[in-house]
N, C-alpha and C positions, 0 to 999 in steps of 0.2 A: 298301170298299161292302159289304155283306152279300151273301152267296150265297144265292141263292134256290132251292137244289136240292131243297128240300122241295115245290116245286111240280114239276107233269109239266114245263113249259116252263122252260128255263134262260136265258131272254131277259135280256140286259143282265149277263151274268156274265163277260164276257171283255175283254180290252184295247182293244177297238174302241170302247169307251165311254167316258164320263168316269166318275170314281170316284165322285163327289158333286156336287151341285148347290150353288150359294150363294143362299139365298133370304131374303127379308125375315124369315123365321122361324127362321134359323139354317141350319146346313150340313145338307143332307138327301141320303140315298140317293134313288134314283129312285122306288122304291115308295112311300117314305113322303111325297116331294113329290108324286107323283099321288093320294095318298089324302087330300090336305087339300082336294082338289076335293070340295064337298058337293053338287054337281049344282044348286045353286040356280036357275041360268038367268040371273043378272044379267049375264052376259057375252054373252048372245045379241045383242042389237040392237047391239053393238059389234063384233061379230066380222063383217069384210065378206064372207066366204064363206057365213056363215049368212043375211045381211041379202039377198043376192041369189038365194039358192038355197032358203033356209027349209027347210033338210032338217037335222035332228038330226046326223046323221053329218057335217055341214060346220059343226058348232059346236064350241066349245072344250070343253064339258063331253062332248059325244059323243065326241071325240077322247081325252080323259083318261079316261074309262070303257073305251074300247077298249085303251088301253095298260095300265090297270090288268088287265084281263082276260087279256091277253097275259102280263103277269108272274105272274098267279095260274093259268096254265095252261088257263084257261077258254076261252080262244081259241087256237087250235092254232098258227096261222102267220100270221106278219106280211105275207105275200104276199096272204093273203084281206083283209088290211084296208087295204092300198094306197091304195085311193081315198079312204078316210077320212083317212089319215095324210099323204099326199103332196099333199093339196089345201090344208092349212095354209100360209098366207103367211108365217108366223114373225114376224109383225108386233107382237106382244105387246100388241094393245090390249085383249084379254081380261083380261091379268095387270094392266093399268094400272087396270082399274075392279073387280078382283077383292077381295073383303073378305080372303080367304085370300092374295092375292097369289101364287096358284099359277101356275108358271112352266111354261105350256103348251107354248110354242114349243120350249123347251128339252127338256121330255119328249117331244113329239112327234119331234124331232130324233133323240133317242136311239132311238126305235123306227125309225126310217128306217135307221138305220146297220146293222139287221139284215135289210135287203132285199137279195135276192140280186144284184141290179145295181147297188146304191149304191156310189159311187165306182170303179166299173168301167168306165164308159164310155170309148171311145177318145180323144174329145176331151178330157177331163179328163187321163187318164193322159198324153197327148202333151204337153199344156200344161205338168204338172208337170215333166215331164222337160225340155222345152224351156226352161223359166223359170231351170232351173239355169246356162244359160250366155245372159245378158242380150243380148249382141251378136248371137247366133243367133236368139234370140227375136224381138228388133225386127227383124231383117231379113224373117222370114217374115211377121210381123204388116204390114209394109210392103207385101210382095208381095201378101198378101191384101186389103189397103187397095187397092192399086193396081188389082186385079181387081174389087173392089168399085165402083170409081169408073166401070169399063166397063158396059156393059149386060149382059154375060154371064149374072152371077148372077139378074137378073131376068127374063132369057130362060129360063135354067135351072128357075126357080122357076115360071115359066109353064107349062112343059113338065112339070111334076110331078117333076123328076128327085130332088129332096132327099128327097121322100117315098118315091120308089122305092128310094133308096139306105138308108133307115130313118133319116134324119135329119130330120125335119120342123121341127125347132127351128131349122135353119139357114134355112128358107124364112120363118120368123117374123124372125129377125135380118136378112135381107136387106131386109125392110119396115121395120123399127123402128131400126137402126142408123143414125145421121146421117152427113153427108159426114165421112170421118174427116180427121183433120190430117196433115200431110205431114212434120211433124216432132214427134216426143214431147216431153213438158214435161220428161222428166229429161235430154233432150238440152240443152234451152235453159238448164237449170239449174246446167251444170257449174261456171260460175263462182261459184256461190253455197255450193260444198261448204266444209267446215270449213277455214279458214285459219290457226287458232290465235288468232282474235280474241277477246279475253276480255270485250268490251264488248256481245256478243250477248244478246239476250233471249229469242229464240224460234228453234225447230227446226221447219221446215216437212216435213211427211211427205206425200209424193205418193201417194194412193190410186190404184189401176189405171184405174178410172173417168175420173179427171182427167188421169192420166199419158198414157193411150192413146187417149182419146176427147175429152175436153172440157177440153183444154189452156187455154182462155181462162178457165176457172174458176180454175185454179190461179196463173196471171198476174195476175187480179184480187186473189185472197187474198193474193198477196206484196206487191203495190203498197199495198193496204190496210194490211198488218201493218208495213210500213215507216213509213207516214203515222203510224200510231196508237202504234206500240211500238219504233221506231227498226230498229236492224240484226238480221238474224237469218240463219240459214244453212239450206240445204238438207241434209236428213238422208241423201240418196242410200240410201233405205232398200228393204228387198225389199218384196213383197206382205204385206199385214197378214196372210193365212192365213184369211180369211173364205170364200172360195171352197171350200178345201180343207175347211174346218170343216162348211160347210153341204150340200157336194156329194161330198165326197172322203173323206180320210183325217185323222183326227185326229191321228195322227202326224205326217202333212205339216204340218198346222195348227201344232202344238207347234214344229217346227224351224223355221218361218217366223218364229214370235212370239219365239223365243230368238234368232235372228239379228239381229231389230229391237232386242231389248233390248240385245244386245251392243254393236251400233252406237252406240246411244244411251249406254250406259256409258262408251264411250269418250269422247263429247262432252262428257257432264256432269262429267267431272273437273276440267276447267278452267272449267266454267260452271256451277255447282252450282245456281243459281236459275232456269234454263232451263225452259220448257214446252213441250211438242210440240203442233203445231197441224195439222188437216188439215180439207178441205172436203167430205167425202162423209159424212154421218151415220151410214150404215151401218156403214161401216169404223171409223170412231170409237168408236161403240158396242161393236162387238166389241173393238176394242184396250183399252177400259176394263174388258173382261171377261176379259181375259187370266188373272188370277189363278184364274178357275175350272178352267181346264185343268191346273193343277198342285198341286191339292189334296193329292196323294198325293206330293209332291216338295218338301220343305220349303226347300230352297236355292232353286230356280227359282220358287217361290211368292213367296217374299221379293223376288226380283228382279222378278217380274211385278208384284207389289202397288206396289214403286217406280216401275216404269216407266208403270203405268196411272194412278196418282195425278198424272202430270206430263200427260197426254192430254187436249187441250181440242178442242172443236168450234169451227169458226170462227164459230159463231152465238152462242156464249157468250163468246167474248173481244171480240167488237164491242159495245161499251157505249156508251150515250148520253153518259156523263159523259167517254168519250175523246173525243167529236165536238163540235166548236164549231159550233153551227148556221150562225155565219158562214162556215164552210167549206163548207157544203152550195150548191150550184147550183139554187136553187129553179125558176128557168127551164125546167130540163130535165124535171121533172115536174109542174109546175104543173096541167098540164091531163090529167095522167095518171090513170086509177084503177087501183089496184093490190091484189091480193088474194094472201092467203098459203095454199099447201098444206103443212102440216105433215107433214114425213117421219116415218115411224114409229119410226124407231131414233134421231130426236132427241127426238120427244114422249114416247113410250112407254118406252123403254129408258134414255134420258139425264134425262128429267124436264125437257127445255127448252122448256115449254109456252107462254111468252110473251114468250121474249128478242126475237124479231123485232118484235113489236109494240110492245114498250117502246121500241125505236130509232125505229121508222118512225111510230108514232102523232104524236108532237110536230112531225115533219117533214111528213107527209102530211095529217095531220088528217081531214078528211071523205073525202078521195080514198084513203084505207085502207078497202077494203071487206071486210066480214067474210064468209067463205066457210063456208056450210052444210056440216057434216062435214069441216071442215077437216083433223082429224086421222085420218080414216078413210084406209086405205090405198088407193093408186092401182091396184094390181094389179100393178106392177113387179117389187117383191121380188125383186131380184136376177135370178136366171135363171127366176124362176117364169112371167114373161111368155113365155119360149121352151117350157118343158116343160109348161105348162097355159095355152096361148093362148087357148082359149075362155073358160074362167072367169075368166082375167086381163082380157079384153075386155070381159066383163059389169060388173065391177067399176069398169074404166076407163070406160066408158059412162056410169055411176051419178056417177063423179067429174067427167067433163066436163060432165054435165047441170048439177051444182051450180056449175061454174065459170062457164058460159055465163049462169046466172041473175044473176051479179054484174055482168054488162056490163063488167068489168074490161079494161083494154089489156094488163096484164102479171099473170102468176101467178109466184109465186116458190117455189122448193123448196130444200132442202139435202142432196139425195142425188143421186147421178148415175143411180141407177137411175130415181128420180122424174123426173130430167131427160130421160131416154130414153122413159120411159113416156108421160107428159104431153105432152112436145115431139111424140110420135108422134100422140097424141090430138088436139092442136091443128091438125094438118095434115089429118088425116081427118075430124075433126067440127067443130071451131070454129077460127076465126082469131084466135088469141090469142098473144102473145109469152110464152114459157116461158123463164124464167133463173133461174140459182142467186140466192140471197140476196146473195152477196157480190158478184156482178156488177153488182146495183143498186147497193150501197154505192159500187164503185169507180166507177161512173159519174156520181154524184151529188156525190161529194167533190171538190173544186175541186184542181186540180193545180198544184203549186207553179211 
């Protein structure tokens, strides 16, 4: 990456940043990437934060302009621009409609890495340390879950203790986290680890949200994969690294990515035709972007490229041609109206725009109801719902209003963040069942 020392500000010149970005217009350094924004404004009405706030500073072009000014030294400190930079959802809706395909989410994230507190929170650092020993991490999470099942966290929240301690995000988590499982998914999948079976066709990657919160989603994924593709195995993987990438250390994210690549390389030696499949669109989109982290490392770039080329979202491997209509239990859904919320990282980053409709329309017919602004972010966006609760809830209210207008019985999602956020909205605002797309497929496919 070019060194911008000829500017007064030396933003983006150290190793805490990506060296370059992979864009549709080629590999670009951060300055060249942000300079492709012509400020045309075509992105405005597609940006959830701009739509609800109507502020230029909450728009993609506003954020791109402030990052460019930071790079040129015209804006002296990233700390003074935190409200502009930190309110970005990283949903990539702007990039999806941008004529220049400007990667605003990546550009904004590189600016965040310059913030004094970025990656330095006690919660993040503790989590990273504990994750190095899964058994210890699991025990602590289970203790926290047991506490969550009591009324103590709610009482502490009502007393304002979390805000007093400086962790208002925990207050939001207490309200939004569902009833947690007693057993984690990776504990239940031990028997599915690699046994040297050369007939397997797929490897299941358990994302953290599915593994530690929405275990039923993972179980549905595996049942459907077995039905449609035959035998597979559990990868027994590490975290994909998205949390570190978005909220902590780029180096941590790289380490986790390389661990997952190494695990897969051992499996693929005996099974060269395998694909990796997961059921959280956010994590899968990030895994598909692994090569971008290693642009300055030829050997690991090639490894990341091979790995990412094998990664599939569950919504792209479930195809109508794989399903016999006779295998569908129509009685279970004949009186149900169903609508689809398109998770940002499936729709915008992976380009999976109508995969679910192609499968469900022939089955549901008129009972598949179109959702207005179906591809607009729900406000979950990973930890955004905890770090920016007020703005997150404004976006959620708009989403829930659109869902209510469909009068649907079920809304489908494909990301665990959306599952939590819209699930919370359904309890607080409208009574509607919120499930992962794969759970519906699992429910309507007849069991042998």
